N, CA, C and O of each residue as an XYZ file, in Angstrom:
212
protein
N      78.128     28.295    149.127
C      79.542     28.985    148.494
C      80.013     29.540    147.563
O      81.121     30.037    147.762
N      79.555     29.659    146.529
C      79.558     30.421    145.387
C      79.279     32.221    145.521
O      79.939     33.157    145.071
N      77.921     32.188    146.398
C      77.401     33.352    146.593
C      78.127     33.881    147.734
O      78.268     35.101    147.650
N      78.460     33.538    148.417
C      80.141     34.109    149.830
C      81.176     34.727    149.173
O      81.529     35.883    149.408
N      81.870     33.718    148.042
C      82.928     34.489    147.159
C      82.585     35.750    146.350
O      83.463     36.589    146.152
N      81.218     35.930    145.830
C      80.716     36.987    144.968
C      80.590     38.035    146.321
O      81.232     39.075    146.468
N      79.882     37.633    146.984
C      79.774     38.748    148.347
C      81.339     39.536    148.554
O      81.564     40.734    148.380
N      82.219     38.582    148.933
C      83.096     38.836    149.481
C      84.145     39.571    147.943
O      85.168     40.226    148.142
N      83.770     39.364    146.958
C      84.452     40.529    145.903
C      83.718     41.536    145.689
O      84.227     42.643    145.858
N      82.402     41.446    145.283
C      81.954     43.059    145.883
C      81.987     43.663    146.883
O      81.700     44.858    146.808
N      82.330     43.116    148.150
C      82.747     44.147    149.323
C      84.122     44.407    148.932
O      84.601     45.417    149.447
N      84.632     43.963    148.404
C      86.185     44.336    148.541
C      86.398     44.793    147.622
O      87.572     45.163    147.630
N      85.540     45.195    146.030
C      85.350     46.458    145.378
C      85.076     47.575    146.269
O      85.899     48.430    146.595
N      83.966     47.513    146.608
C      83.252     48.260    147.189
C      84.090     49.248    148.156
O      84.035     50.454    148.397
N      84.803     48.288    148.548
C      85.872     49.161    149.668
C      86.826     49.708    148.959
O      86.940     50.909    149.201
N      87.597     49.279    148.138
C      88.492     49.827    147.298
C      88.018     51.260    146.384
O      88.776     52.175    146.063
N      86.692     51.164    146.110
C      86.282     52.282    145.505
C      85.949     53.162    146.396
O      86.373     54.275    146.085
N      85.300     53.140    147.494
C      85.376     54.163    148.680
C      86.932     54.570    148.850
O      87.070     55.760    148.566
N      87.775     54.141    149.111
C      89.284     54.442    149.169
C      89.859     55.446    148.364
O      90.475     56.483    148.609
N      89.387     54.694    147.032
C      89.944     55.375    146.135
C      89.418     56.958    145.670
O      90.131     57.774    145.086
N      87.787     57.201    146.142
C      87.234     58.098    146.218
C      87.726     58.947    147.149
O      87.905     60.127    146.848
N      87.916     58.636    147.978
C      88.195     59.533    149.945
C      89.654     60.028    149.363
O      89.848     61.201    149.044
N      90.486     59.177    149.277
C      92.203     59.555    148.511
C      92.077     60.679    147.702
O      92.675     61.653    148.157
N      91.355     60.909    146.400
C      90.874     61.608    145.448
C      90.531     63.247    146.077
O      91.231     64.222    145.803
N      89.542     63.277    146.795
C      88.834     64.731    147.457
C      90.070     64.726    148.279
O      90.880     65.320    147.569
N      90.652     64.394    149.353
C      91.798     64.698    150.153
C      92.784     65.073    149.232
O      93.217     66.204    149.452
N      93.381     64.385    148.083
C      94.409     64.797    147.288
C      93.776     66.378    146.793
O      94.452     67.403    146.882
N      92.861     66.355    146.451
C      92.226     67.407    145.605
C      92.576     68.883    146.854
O      93.288     69.884    146.770
N      91.739     68.384    147.841
C      91.959     69.612    148.825
C      93.088     70.316    149.299
O      93.279     71.498    149.587
N      94.107     68.838    149.314
C      95.172     69.201    149.695
C      96.225     70.497    148.871
O      96.952     71.393    149.302
N      95.835     70.018    147.508
C      96.495     70.499    145.845
C      95.906     71.920    146.232
O      96.681     72.816    146.565
N      94.901     72.072    146.200
C      93.950     73.502    146.610
C      94.228     74.800    147.725
O      93.968     76.001    147.654
N      94.998     73.809    148.969
C      95.287     74.480    149.970
C      96.623     74.852    150.025
O      96.997     75.816    150.694
N      97.527     74.009    149.230
C      98.642     74.339    148.644
C      99.052     75.539    147.779
O      99.961     76.352    147.945
N      98.039     75.415    146.711
C      98.188     76.752    145.683
C      97.357     77.860    146.489
O      97.220     79.049    146.198
N      97.130     77.548    146.971
C      96.416     79.216    148.142
C      97.596     79.413    148.900
O      98.027     80.566    148.930
N      98.075     78.728    149.383
C      99.227     78.912    150.253
C     100.095     79.815    149.506
O     100.387     80.934    149.929
N     100.635     79.194    148.065
C     101.970     79.558    147.121
C     101.241     81.058    146.504
O     101.984     81.900    145.999
N     100.404     81.193    146.555
C      99.391     82.518    145.580
C      99.726     83.344    146.687
O     100.456     84.309    146.461
N      99.062     83.005    148.592
C      99.203     84.242    149.450
C     101.073     84.525    149.360
O     101.485     85.651    149.081
N     102.075     83.336    149.639
C     103.403     84.096    149.858
C     103.552     85.037    148.424
O     103.804     86.233    148.573
N     103.416     84.561    147.224
C     103.843     85.483    146.170
C     103.412     86.793    146.112
O     103.936     87.674    145.431
N     102.330     86.928    146.926
C     101.560     88.334    146.695
C     102.425     88.793    148.074
O     102.918     89.900    147.859
N     102.676     88.422    149.072
C     103.492     88.988    150.134
C     104.795     89.291    149.421
O     105.396     90.365    149.450
N     105.164     88.114    148.737
C     106.597     88.605    148.446
C     106.499     89.847    147.640
O     107.333     90.660    148.035
N     105.712     90.331    146.556
C     105.506     90.749    145.739
C     105.560     92.530    146.981
O     106.423     93.400    147.097
N     104.449     92.375    147.520
C     104.569     93.404    148.388
C     105.540     94.245    149.317
O     105.593     95.432    149.636
N     106.260     93.155    149.601
C     107.513     93.232    150.451
C     108.609     94.057    149.544
O     109.348     94.942    149.977
N     108.551     93.552    148.126
C     109.735     94.047    147.496
C     109.035     95.527    147.204
O     109.761     96.471    147.516
N     107.939     95.819    146.738
C     107.652     96.891    146.394
C     107.637     98.329    147.480
O     107.565     99.538    147.255
N     107.750     97.457    148.811
C     107.521     98.214    150.140
C     109.343     98.567    150.679
O     109.630     99.192    151.700
N     110.318     98.000    149.726
C     111.573     97.778    150.203
C     111.934     99.213    149.048
O     112.759    100.039    149.438
N     111.460     99.349    148.069
C     112.002    100.160    147.071
C     111.855    101.148    147.869
O     112.192    102.279    147.520
């Protein structure tokens, strides 16, 4: 029985670790996408204000 408990602990920890890595990668991807979108919006705004002059 102790082997089953150890196995359950290891599987639980492994699952948590995989979930953590997945979430961190997803968050990093979303941050990069948001920063790129904001950069493009700033460039478009700067172009629009130059054209309005």
